[in-house]
N, C-alpha and C positions, 0 to 999 in steps of 0.2 A: 224698163229694164228688169225682166227676170236675172237673180243671179246666176241660172245653168239654162240660159237658153236651149241651150243643146239636148236635153232632156228626151224630149218628145221624139227627135231622131235616133234613139238609142233601137238595135233591136228588141224585138218583142222576147221575153223569154219562154214564155210557151211554145210558139212558135217553133222555135229552135228546138225546144225537148220532143218537140211532136214529129217533128221532121227528122229525129236523130234516131227514133224508134220503130222509122218506117220500113216498107221494104225497100226501098232508094238504098239506104245503109246496111240494113243487116238483112242477109240471107234466109233461107228457111233452114238454112243448116247450122246458123251462128256465126256463117264467116260475115264479118265486119269491113265493110267496102271503104275504098280510100277517097275516093269521092265520086258525082254518081254524075252523068253528061254522057246521054247516051251516043253523040259521035266523040266521042272520046271515055271510054268506058273506063274505070278505075279497074282497080283489083283486091285482092282480100290482105289484107295490110295487118298481123297481129296487131304489131304496135298500137296501131289507132285503136285496136280490139281493146287492149289493156288500157289505155285513156280512156275508152269510153265508157267501161265498166266500171271503173275506180268512181268515174261520177256518175255515173246511172244509177251503181250500186247505193248511192248517198241519198237517191231521190226518195221524198217522202210516199208517193202518191204513185199510182201505174200498176199492173201485171206485171210479174216475176215471169211469164213466161218469156220475152226477148233478151232478157240477164241470163236464167237459165242456160239458154241456148247458146246465146257470145261466154259464159261461161266454161263452158264444155267446149265446144270449138279453141280457146285458148289452149284448155287443158291437154288437148290431143297436139299441139304446137310446142306444149314448154319440156321438149326434148331441146335438154341445153347445148345452145351453139347454133342450133337450127335454126332458130327464129331471125328470120327475113327477107333475103331476096337473092332468085340468080345462083342459088347453091351456098348464097354468102350468109353468117351468121354473123347477128350484130348485139352484142352486149347491152346497148341502149337500148334493145328491141326488147330482150330477153327482160330486162329491168322494167321493162311498160309494163310487160302482162303479169312479171310477178306482181306488180302495184296494183294493178286490177283486181286479179285475183284473192287479194289479201283483201281488198274492201269487199269482195263478194262471202267472202268468208267472213267475216264481222255481219255481214247482212243479215247471212243466215246463221250466225250465231253457232260457225264451224271452227275447228281448232285449227290451226297454221299448220298443220305437222305437211302436208302434201308441197308445201311449198319448200321445204328444207331440200331439196337434191336443188332446184334451181338456185335457193341462196350461194349453194356450196359453190354451183359453178361462176356464179357471179363474183364469187370473191377467191376462186381459184384463176380468173379473167384477170382481177384485178391484181393478184399478186406476179403475174405473168407479163403485167403490162400489155394486156391485146384487147384491142376493141375488134375483133372479128374473128370468124372461122374462114376456113375457106379459102379459096382461090380471091387473092385478093392485092391490089400495088399500096395499097394506101394514098391512090391521089386523089380522095376526098374526103372534108369535115371529119365525115362522118367514121370514116374508116381508120381515122388514127387514132391514137389514144393519145386524148386531148381534154380540156375544158370541160366543153358539152356532157362529156360522164360525169361531173359532178352532181347532175340531176339523180345520178343511182343514191346519191341522199336521202333520194325521196322513200323508195321500197325500204332502204338499209336502215332509218334509222326508226324507220316505223320496227323493222323484226327487233331493236336491239331494245325499244322502250318493249316491247313485250314479252321477250324472249331472256334477255341478258345476256345473249350468246358470247362468250369468249370470243371467238375467232373474228363473228363479223363486229363486236366493241372496237376492237385493235382496226381492222377496216375503216369503218366508217372516221375513228379519230385520226386514220394517218391517209384518210381521201384528201384532204386539202394540201397536205406534204406533194402529198404524188401525182395530185393532178391542177398547181398552183397556177391560176391563169397569168402571161403576162400582159400586164394591163400596160396602153396609151390613154392617160387622163383619161382611165374606168373602157375604154376601149377594149376588147379580146381578138384580139388576130384569130381568124379563121384559116388562113391557108398561108403557106410558103410564098415567100416571094422570090423572085428570082433575080432580083438586084439587091442592092444594100437596104436594110430598112427592114420594117417589117411588115406581113401579107397584110390583103382584106377581109373586112370581117364580114362574118354572114351571119345578120341579126338575130335569123331564129335559134343557132347554135348558142350567141352571146348571149338569150334570154333562156336558154338552158343553163349555162354555167351560173348566170346570175340566178338563177330558179336552185341550183346545189348547193351556191351559198348563202340565200334565206336560211334554208332549209339546219345548214351546217348550223347557225347562228343562233339556233334552238333546237339545238338538240344535244344528246347527252353525249358529250366529246367535252375534254379539258376548258377551262374558262378561256385559255388565250386562243387556242383555236375557235371558239365561238365567236370572238372579238376581231380575229384578222376575216373570218367569214364574213363579220354583219360590215365590217369597215370595204370591205370589196365589194359587195354586194349595192353599198350606197352609189362605190364610185360608178357600178355599172350601171346602178336604172338613173343616175342623174347622166351619163353620158347619153342614155336613149332619151332621153329629154330635152338634151341639146339638139340631138339632128333628126328629131322630130319635126314635118312637114307642115306647115300651116294648114292643111285639110284635116290634121289629122292623124295620116299616116305616116308610116316610117318607113326605108327603103328597106328593102334586102340586101344591099352589099353596103360599106362603105368604106371608106379609106383612112377616115381619116379628116381627110379632110372635103370630101363631097360624095352623096349616095348616089346611085345608079338605081337600077329596075323596076317595076311596076309594085306600086306598096302590097303586101302581101298582109291577108286578112290571119293568119298567127299571128307575126310577130305584134301588131296591135295591138291583139288580145294577151298576149303573155306582158306586155308591158303594163296593159289595164291590170292584171292581178300584182305585176312588181310594185309599182306606183302606189298602189291600193294597200298595200300591204308592208311597206317600209316607211311612207311617210303621205300620206292617204290627203295633207292640207298643203307642203309644201307643190304635191303635183296634181291638185285639183284643177287647174286647167288642162293639161295635161290630160285628164282618164276625162273629164268630158269631149274632149276635141276627137280623142282616138275612139270613142265610145260612135259618135256623130259618124265617124267616117268606116264604122264596121255596119251601121244602120243601113250605109249607102250603099252597102257590099249583101244584104240582103235580097232573098228570090221567093219571089210570092209563096213557094214551097216550102219556107222554113230556113232552109238550108242559105247557108255564107258562099258566095262566090271564093275563091282561093286570090287572085286579088282583083285589081278596076278592072282588064280585060280579059278576061278569065270566065270562061261560061263553066267550069269545074263546080260541082257546090260541094265545099272540102268538109270531110269528118273531123277531122283531128282540129281544124279555129273552130267549129262549132261546137265543138266540147270548149277546146276554152273559153269560149266568148260566153257561153253560157255560167263560166265559173267567173271573168271576168265579170258578168252584169253582178253578181252575189257580192263579190271583194270591191265593187265600189258603192255597193253600197252597205257597207261596213261591215259584212261578213265575213271578211278576210281573213283567212287561216293558216299558215301555214304546212300544217299538217294535215288538212284538205287539199293541198296541193295535188293539181294533178299535173 
């Protein structure tokens, strides 16, 4: 019996990349669609565009024309606090757009000065404890100033490492204290609970928090902050392994006792990246099972279905999966995480 029998079932990296630069994903004007499904059309999604650009800007081959169009579209979107949906700006979405444009600037050899206003807007929102702008009631995890915003450590750490901006350095150092997750044996609750105890966890948001913690553990912050971040990240990824299903997928929701819902591609790919970066030997079995699960979500076009019963070929899940394949093959680098 081979040591890693699931390798043959893994998604094909080249096919994923071909789909990501196809007309199904990138419009002629540079808009990046959230997903492709003629029966259920997606929408132009700047957050997905930022993730897309952060990944593709580091790819060595292929033409730059689609990247140029996406970078220009994102620049037009980058008015502070207006990146989002339905008239509501999201701090998280702005941060992912900034991360993508920083990667594009690096590819082109450009200075980062264009991103200064967006960084300033991010810092102002962090000081105000504000996750959104515009009409909001804070009912969903994405609308609250919560641990998923730890992923802002990705663009902030890059900015600090390059510019030594003192205001950004202070914000990065305080990020963990400001957004430190309340964890239950590694689980990061996402929603408030109407009754006693803690609410359920949305695993996509849990992974965002873990990604931010991983980045903080290797960021230009004081040693105690790095150590605390690493301890919390280790606990968070260990919990992910405990709730992984036998088929390799992970549920979208979990309350600490049970999980529910069709397993999404984005969570499986995020988990692979985290396991591969934090302890690949310990999580080798979980990594192989998750990649095999992702392989079963593949479409002949190259995109990945969002979950087992979905016909939506999802853009950000496909982006995460390309990087999951790389990280699983020993190329994990938190500074390249998207």
